[in-house]
C-alpha positions in Angstrom: -22.8 -34.9 12.7 -24.3 -32.1 14.8 -25.8 -29.1 13.1 -23.1 -26.8 14.8 -20.2 -28.9 13.4 -21.8 -29.1 10.0 -22.2 -25.3 9.8 -18.6 -24.8 11.0 -17.3 -27.1 8.2 -19.4 -25.3 5.6 -18.0 -22.0 6.8 -14.4 -23.1 6.5 -14.6 -25.3 3.4 -11.9 -24.5 0.9 -13.1 -22.7 -2.2 -12.1 -24.4 -5.5 -8.8 -23.4 -6.9 -9.1 -20.8 -9.8 -7.0 -23.1 -12.1 -5.5 -26.5 -12.4 -2.1 -27.9 -13.4 -2.3 -30.7 -16.0 0.2 -32.2 -18.5 2.7 -29.4 -18.0 0.3 -26.5 -18.4 -1.9 -24.3 -16.2 -5.6 -24.4 -17.3 -7.2 -21.1 -16.2 -10.7 -21.2 -17.6 -10.4 -21.6 -21.3 -6.8 -20.4 -21.3 -3.7 -22.6 -21.2 -0.5 -21.1 -19.7 2.8 -22.9 -20.2 5.3 -23.6 -17.5 9.1 -23.4 -17.7 11.9 -22.1 -19.9 15.6 -21.8 -20.1 17.6 -20.2 -17.2 18.9 -16.9 -18.6 22.7 -16.5 -18.9 24.8 -13.8 -17.3 27.5 -11.8 -18.9 31.0 -11.5 -17.3 30.2 -8.1 -15.8 27.0 -9.4 -14.1 26.8 -11.0 -10.7 24.0 -13.4 -9.7 22.1 -12.4 -6.6 19.3 -15.0 -6.7 17.1 -17.2 -8.9 13.4 -16.7 -8.8 10.3 -17.3 -10.9 8.7 -14.7 -13.1 6.2 -14.3 -16.0 6.4 -13.6 -19.7 4.7 -10.3 -20.2 3.2 -11.5 -23.5 1.8 -14.9 -22.6 2.1 -15.2 -18.7 4.3 -18.3 -19.1 5.9 -19.1 -15.7 9.7 -18.8 -16.2 12.9 -19.1 -14.3 14.4 -15.7 -13.8 17.7 -14.3 -12.6 18.2 -11.3 -10.4 21.7 -9.9 -10.9 24.0 -7.0 -10.1 25.1 -4.7 -12.9 26.6 -1.3 -12.5 25.5 -1.1 -8.9 21.9 -1.8 -9.7 19.8 -5.0 -9.7 18.1 -6.3 -12.8 15.7 -9.1 -13.5 16.0 -11.2 -16.7 13.8 -14.0 -18.1 13.7 -15.9 -21.4 10.4 -17.0 -23.0 10.8 -19.7 -25.6 8.0 -18.1 -27.6 8.5 -14.3 -27.1 12.2 -13.9 -26.4 14.2 -12.2 -23.6 12.9 -9.6 -21.2 15.1 -7.6 -18.9 14.1 -4.7 -16.6 15.4 -2.7 -13.7 14.6 -4.6 -10.5 16.1 -2.3 -7.8 18.1 0.8 -8.4 20.8 0.4 -5.7 22.7 -2.7 -4.7 23.8 -1.5 -1.3 20.3 -0.5 -0.2 19.0 -3.9 -1.4 21.5 -5.8 0.9 20.7 -3.5 3.8 17.0 -4.2 3.5 17.5 -7.9 2.7 19.3 -8.3 6.1 15.9 -7.6 7.9 14.0 -10.3 6.0 11.4 -12.3 7.9 9.5 -15.2 6.4 6.1 -14.5 7.8 3.6 -16.8 9.5 1.1 -17.1 6.7 -2.7 -17.0 7.2 -4.1 -19.2 9.9 -6.5 -20.7 7.4 -6.2 -20.9 3.6 -9.2 -19.9 1.5 -8.7 -22.0 -1.7 -7.5 -25.5 -2.6 -4.0 -25.9 -4.0 -4.0 -27.1 -7.6 -1.5 -24.8 -9.5 1.8 -23.1 -9.0 2.0 -19.5 -7.8 0.7 -17.0 -9.0 -2.1 -19.0 -10.7 -3.7 -20.3 -7.4 -4.5 -17.1 -5.6 -7.2 -16.7 -3.2 -5.3 -17.2 -0.5 -3.7 -20.6 -1.0 -1.7 -22.8 1.4 1.5 -21.6 -0.3 1.0 -18.0 0.9 3.4 -16.7 3.6 1.6 -13.7 4.9 -1.7 -12.9 6.6 -3.6 -9.9 5.4 -2.3 -6.6 6.8 -4.3 -4.2 4.6 -7.3 -5.4 2.6 -8.6 -3.4 -0.4 -12.3 -3.7 -0.9 -13.6 -2.3 -4.2 -17.1 -0.9 -3.7 -17.4 0.6 -7.2 -15.6 0.8 -10.5 -17.3 4.1 -11.4 -15.1 7.1 -11.3 -15.5 10.8 -12.3 -11.9 10.8 -13.6 -10.2 8.8 -16.4 -6.5 8.8 -15.5 -4.2 7.3 -18.1 -2.3 5.2 -15.6 -5.3 4.0 -13.7 -5.9 0.2 -13.2 -9.5 0.3 -14.2 -12.7 2.3 -14.3 -16.3 1.4 -15.4 -16.2 2.9 -18.9 -12.9 1.1 -19.7 -14.3 -2.2 -18.3 -17.6 -1.9 -20.1 -19.8 -2.6 -17.0 -20.5 -1.4 -13.5 -19.3 -3.3 -10.5 -20.9 -2.3 -7.1 -21.2 -5.1 -4.5 -24.3 -5.0 -2.3 -24.1 -4.3 1.4 -24.9 -7.9 2.0 -21.9 -8.9 -0.1 -19.7 -6.4 1.7 -20.7 -7.9 5.0 -19.9 -11.4 3.7 -16.4 -10.2 2.5 -15.7 -8.8 6.0 -16.8 -12.1 7.5 -14.4 -14.0 5.2 -11.6 -11.8 6.4 -12.4 -12.6 10.1 -11.3 -16.2 9.4 -7.7 -15.0 9.6 -8.2 -13.9 13.2 -6.0 -10.8 12.9 -6.7 -7.1 13.3 -8.9 -6.1 10.4 -7.7 -3.1 8.4 -9.7 -2.4 5.3 -9.2 0.2 2.6 -12.4 1.2 0.8 -11.4 1.7 -2.7 -12.7 2.0 -6.3 -13.1 3.6 -8.8 -14.1 6.6 -6.6 -15.9 5.3 -3.5 -17.5 8.7 -2.7 -19.8 8.2 -5.8 -21.7 5.6 -3.8 -24.6 7.3 -2.0 -24.6 4.6 0.7 -20.9 5.1 1.6 -21.6 6.2 5.1 -23.8 3.1 5.7 -21.0 0.8 4.2 -18.5 2.3 6.7 -21.0 1.6 9.6 -21.4 -2.0 8.4 -17.7 -2.5 8.5 -17.2 -0.9 11.9 -20.1 -2.8 13.4 -18.7 -6.1 12.1 -15.3 -5.8 13.7 -13.1 -3.8 11.3 -10.7 -1.9 13.5 -9.2 0.5 11.0 -10.9 1.9 7.9 -9.2 3.8 5.2 -11.0 5.7 2.4 -9.1 5.8 -0.9 -10.1 8.8 -2.9 -8.8 11.5 -5.2 -10.5 14.0 -3.0 -12.5 15.9 -5.5 -15.9 15.0 -4.1 -15.2 17.0 -0.9 -13.8 20.0 -2.9 -16.9 20.1 -5.2 -19.2 19.9 -2.2 -17.3 22.7 -0.4 -17.5 25.0 -3.4 -21.3 24.4 -3.7 -22.2 24.2 0.0 -19.4 24.4 2.6 -21.6 23.4 5.5 -22.9 20.3 3.7 -19.3 19.2 2.7 -18.2 19.5 6.3 -21.2 17.6 7.6 -20.6 14.8 5.0 -17.0 14.4 6.0 -17.9 14.5 9.7 -20.5 11.8 9.3 -17.9 9.6 7.5 -15.5 10.2 10.4 -18.2 9.4 13.0 -19.3 6.3 11.1 -15.8 4.9 11.3 -13.4 6.3 8.7 -10.0 6.5 10.4 -7.8 7.6 7.5 -8.2 9.3 4.1 -5.8 7.8 1.5 -5.7 10.6 -1.0 -3.9 10.8 -4.4 -1.4 13.7 -4.6 1.2 13.6 -7.3 2.9 17.0 -6.8 2.5 20.6 -5.7 2.2 22.2 -9.2 0.0 22.0 -12.2 2.4 20.0 -14.3 3.3 17.3 -11.8 -0.2 16.9 -10.5 -2.8 17.2 -13.2 -5.2 14.9 -11.2 -6.1 17.0 -8.2 -3.7 20.0 -7.8 -6.6 22.5 -7.9 -9.0 20.6 -5.6 -6.7 19.5 -2.8 -6.6 22.8 -0.9 -10.4 22.8 -0.6 -10.5 19.1 0.3 -8.0 19.7 3.1 -10.1 22.6 4.3 -13.1 20.3 4.6 -11.1 17.8 6.6 -9.8 20.5 8.9 -13.3 21.7 9.7 -14.8 18.2 10.0 -12.2 16.7 12.3 -10.8 14.3 9.7 -7.2 14.6 10.9 -5.5 11.6 9.4 -4.8 12.0 5.8 -2.2 10.1 3.8 -0.9 11.7 0.6 -0.3 9.1 -2.1 1.9 10.2 -5.0 2.2 7.8 -8.0 5.9 8.4 -8.9 6.7 8.4 -12.6 10.2 9.2 -13.8 10.4 12.3 -16.0 6.9 13.3 -14.9 7.0 14.1 -11.2 10.2 12.6 -9.7 11.6 16.1 -9.4 8.8 17.2 -7.1 9.1 14.6 -4.3 10.9 16.9 -1.8 8.1 19.4 -2.3 5.5 16.8 -1.6 7.2 16.1 1.8 7.3 19.8 2.5 3.7 20.2 1.5 2.8 17.4 4.0 4.8 19.3 6.7 2.9 22.6 6.0 -0.4 20.6 6.5 0.5 18.4 9.4 -2.6 19.4 11.3 -4.4 16.9 9.0 -1.7 15.1 7.1 -0.1 12.2 8.9 1.9 10.5 6.2 3.1 10.4 2.6 3.2 7.0 0.8 5.2 7.2 -2.5 4.2 4.5 -5.0 6.6 4.0 -8.0 4.5 3.5 -11.1 3.5 0.0 -12.2 3.9 -0.1 -15.9 0.8 -1.8 -17.3 0.2 -3.1 -20.8 2.8 -4.0 -23.4 5.6 -1.4 -23.5 8.9 -1.3 -25.4 12.1 -1.2 -23.4 13.0 2.4 -24.2 9.6 3.6 -22.9 9.9 1.5 -19.8 13.4 3.0 -19.2 11.8 6.5 -19.6 9.2 6.0 -16.9 10.7 3.2 -14.7 11.6 4.3 -11.2 12.3 2.0 -8.2 12.4 2.6 -4.5 16.2 3.6 -4.2 15.8 6.3 -6.9 12.8 7.7 -4.9 14.8 7.8 -1.7 17.7 9.4 -3.5 15.5 12.1 -5.0 13.9 12.8 -1.5 17.4 13.1 0.0 18.6 15.6 -2.7 15.3 17.6 -2.7 15.3 18.0 1.1 18.9 19.3 1.1 20.2 16.1 2.6 18.0 16.2 5.7 16.1 12.9 4.9 18.9 10.6 3.8 18.7 7.3 2.1 20.0 5.7 5.3 17.0 7.0 7.2 14.8 4.4 5.6 14.2 0.8 6.7 12.2 -2.0 5.1 8.7 -2.8 6.3 9.9 -6.1 7.8 11.8 -4.3 10.6 8.4 -3.8 12.3 8.5 -7.6 12.8 11.3 -7.1 15.4 8.8 -5.2 17.6 6.0 -7.7 16.9 8.2 -10.6 18.0 9.4 -8.8 21.1 5.9 -8.0 22.3 4.7 -11.5 21.4 7.6 -13.0 23.5 6.8 -10.6 26.4 3.0 -11.1 26.4 2.6 -14.6 25.1 0.0 -13.3 22.7 0.3 -13.7 19.0 1.0 -10.4 17.2 0.1 -8.8 13.9 3.1 -9.1 11.5 4.2 -7.3 8.3 6.9 -9.6 7.0 6.8 -8.2 3.4 9.6 -9.0 0.9 12.4 -6.5 1.5 12.0 -5.2 -2.1 8.3 -4.3 -1.6 8.5 -1.2 0.5 10.3 1.0 3.1 9.5 3.6 5.6 10.9 6.4 7.7 9.6 8.6 10.6 10.7 12.2 10.6 10.1 15.0 13.1 9.4 18.4 11.6 11.3 21.4 13.1 10.3 24.9 12.0 13.0 27.6 11.3 12.0 31.0 9.9 8.6 29.6 8.9 10.1 26.7 6.9 10.0 23.0 7.7 13.2 21.1 8.4 13.3 17.3 8.9 14.9 15.2 11.7 14.7 11.5 10.8 14.7 9.0 13.6 18.1 7.6 12.4 19.7 11.0 13.2 19.1 10.6 17.0 18.4 6.9 17.4 20.9 4.2 16.7 18.3 2.1 14.8 20.6 -0.7 13.7 21.9 -1.1 17.3 18.4 -0.9 18.8 16.9 -3.4 16.4 19.7 -5.9 17.0 19.4 -5.4 20.8 15.6 -6.0 20.6 16.2 -9.2 18.6 18.7 -10.4 21.2 16.2 -9.8 24.0 13.5 -11.6 22.1 15.7 -14.7 21.7 16.4 -14.6 25.5 12.7 -14.6 26.2 12.1 -17.5 23.8 14.8 -19.5 25.5 13.0 -19.1 28.8 14.5 -16.0 30.3 12.8 -14.2 33.1 10.3 -11.8 31.5 10.4 -9.2 34.4 14.2 -9.1 34.6 14.6 -8.9 30.8 11.9 -6.2 30.6 13.6 -4.1 33.2 17.0 -4.4 31.5 15.4 -3.6 28.2 13.8 -0.4 29.5 17.0 0.7 31.2 19.1 0.1 28.1 16.8 1.9 25.7 18.4 5.2 26.6 21.8 4.0 25.3 20.5 4.1 21.8 19.0 7.6 21.9 21.0 10.8 21.5 18.7 13.5 23.0 21.0 16.3 21.8 20.4 15.5 18.2 16.7 14.8 18.6 13.6 17.0 18.9 13.8 19.3 21.9 10.1 19.1 22.9 9.5 15.4 22.7 10.6 12.6 25.0 11.3 9.7 22.6 12.4 7.4 25.4 9.1 7.9 27.2 7.2 7.1 24.0 9.2 3.9 23.4 8.8 2.9 27.0 5.0 3.3 26.7 4.8 1.4 23.5 6.8 -1.6 25.0 5.1 -1.5 28.4 1.6 -0.8 27.3 1.9 -2.4 23.8 -1.4 -1.1 22.6 -2.8 0.9 19.7 -3.3 4.0 21.8 0.3 4.1 22.9 1.3 5.1 19.4 -1.2 7.9 19.2 1.0 10.8 20.3 3.8 9.4 18.2 1.8 9.5 15.0 0.6 13.0 15.7 4.1 14.3 16.4 5.8 12.8 13.5 5.4 12.5 9.7 5.6 8.9 8.4 7.1 8.6 4.9 6.6 5.3 3.2 7.1 3.8 -0.3 5.5 0.7 -1.8 6.5 -0.5 -5.2 3.8 -2.7 -6.7 5.0 -5.0 -9.5 4.1 -5.3 -13.2 4.8 -8.0 -15.7 8.3 -6.8 -16.5 9.7 -6.9 -13.0 7.4 -9.7 -11.7 9.0 -11.8 -8.9 6.9 -14.7 -7.7 8.7 -14.7 -4.3 7.3 -11.2 -3.7 3.8 -12.4 -4.5 4.0 -15.2 -1.9 5.0 -12.6 0.7 2.4 -10.0 -0.1 0.2 -8.7 2.7 -1.8 -6.1 0.8 -4.8 -8.0 -0.5 -8.1 -7.6 -2.2 -11.3 -9.3 -1.1 -14.0 -10.4 -3.5 -17.7 -11.3 -3.4 -16.9 -15.0 -4.1 -15.0 -15.2 -0.8 -11.5 -15.1 -2.1 -8.6 -12.9 -0.7 -6.2 -12.1 -3.5 -2.7 -10.5 -3.3 -2.4 -7.0 -4.9 0.1 -8.0 -7.5 -1.9 -10.8 -8.9 -5.3 -9.0 -8.7 -4.1 -6.0 -10.7 -1.1 -7.4 -12.7 -2.9 -10.6 -13.9 -6.0 -8.5 -14.1 -7.7 -10.7 -16.8 -7.3 -13.8 -14.7 -8.4 -12.3 -11.4 -9.7 -8.7 -11.1 -11.7 -8.6 -14.4 -12.9 -12.2 -14.1 -14.4 -11.5 -10.6 -15.8 -8.1 -11.5 -17.4 -9.4 -14.7 -19.1 -12.2 -12.7 -20.8 -9.7 -10.5 -21.2 -7.0 -13.1 -24.2 -4.8 -13.8 -24.4 -4.0 -17.6 -24.0 -0.2 -18.2 -27.3 0.1 -20.0 -29.1 -1.7 -17.2 -27.3 0.6 -14.7 -28.5 3.6 -16.6 -32.1 2.5 -16.5 -32.1 2.2 -12.7 -29.8 5.1 -11.8 -30.1 7.5 -14.7 -27.9 8.7 -17.6 -25.9 11.1 -15.4 -24.6 8.3 -13.1 -22.2 6.8 -15.6 -20.2 7.8 -18.6 -19.2 11.2 -20.0 -22.1 13.1 -18.3 -20.8 12.3 -14.8 -17.1 13.0 -15.5 -15.6 15.9 -13.5 -14.8 19.1 -15.4 -12.9 21.7 -13.5 -12.8 25.4 -14.0 -9.2 25.9 -13.0 -9.3 29.7 -13.0 -12.2 29.7 -10.5 -10.3 27.4 -8.2 -7.0 29.4 -8.5 -8.8 32.6 -7.5 -9.8 31.2 -4.1 -7.9 32.4 -1.0 -7.7 28.8 0.2 -5.9 27.8 -2.9 -3.5 30.7 -2.7 -2.6 30.2 1.0 -2.1 26.4 0.5 0.3 26.8 -2.4 2.0 30.1 -1.4 5.2 28.4 -0.1 5.7 26.8 -3.6 4.5 29.7 -5.8 8.0 31.1 -6.4 9.4 27.7 -7.7 
């Protein structure tokens, strides 16, 4: 065997499976997880939609589960022989579920698996040969330290009992592992709070130099605000250096426009956005964690806030809360919200401008991927998520009397007709149709699906679509993204609504220093099996961390303490929230 071949085989050798299935149980380290249980029964007023697999919230037992209609909503039910029945809301609107389900695509799966297959899903993650999706967005945790301690957070160092901060060499290794999939690399740098790392700019450079095409920075934003209040020029310089090093997008928490709905960063956001304006960081995604009875009445205001700040804000991504830990059903009902309720709230709170019908599942993007693949013969990036995972809508903002109004794409484009037409042309191409002739017909017929009278007056949507289809490159979407506001929603699962079919279709992953790539809803939901196990393996004990980095770098001494009155007195704060002050 030549040295080159040997090195290649070592590079692509499967990692060992994290568990093994023996004698009817999954052995995960020193833990044994049972498999199987009775199929739950349905009442007369309940209609079966499908059967899937789920988990017992108490013991992780892999169970058959039914998803069924009841009172125009979908519910999931499973029965653990040891812990009884669990039922939870799965999807809050039956009609929307079927609309989204129509656009389901299976997904190609990763070109290479990372781990050997020894156990059933979701106990074999890493990615295993059963997985249906390549990575679309990869989260890379670079620290579990945070200067906040939010009650709904997945984890932070003090709660974990140790510090996790991979070295730059480990970060490069994780990037190299991702390259094995041979797809466009999109990484979200996350934590903890990533800006607590003093070498963040160097980490961004390492990623960019090693082939990462799009880099997101996940932050609560307070670091930039604190810097600005202490030294505005330094804050702007720091943000500019991050941008120049390779950060494309800031992915920033934002739970509402007032003090009650957004206790996390209401006061800091105005100053953070000011830093981004002055540093050229013009791609910010606002990320509200949506919790029923807490901030679900503020969703329309969040969209309007994004519109008022469209010089730097490109999108809003609503995330219905994932209910972690053991929680009684009445408490789950209090906080549980699913994608349809989010869309309904946005419709009501934007005076019917952004309707529920404006939204489409993430999988509709595959229609365009498959068309371009058929036209060019080149394999394309796909996001074939499960239809229940997420949805999106593009809206144009029109200003009347100084207030934003919204024109969704569906108001002036027949999206259903267009998507069906593009699928039809793709099939013609696959069957050997003439690419030039089909391409000409396609461009000519695009106009039939656009009603210019109902659309934005100062933007040629047909020209944009033509450029995307003809040029089919990243840059062709540039003007589109800067002229529209993207609204998205992604509902990550918890143990109560866990659907194994969704896990197998997940394309939002985590990468770890041992070379694995793990789906979001196993990494964070089965946290003791995946996230905590990996982080503990590469941990730095807190006392050891303090000896090297000092007492102020961890624990209570480094937690952020705001002086709200000082922040509220600033003109930047007053101007930012002036449109919402009277509410």
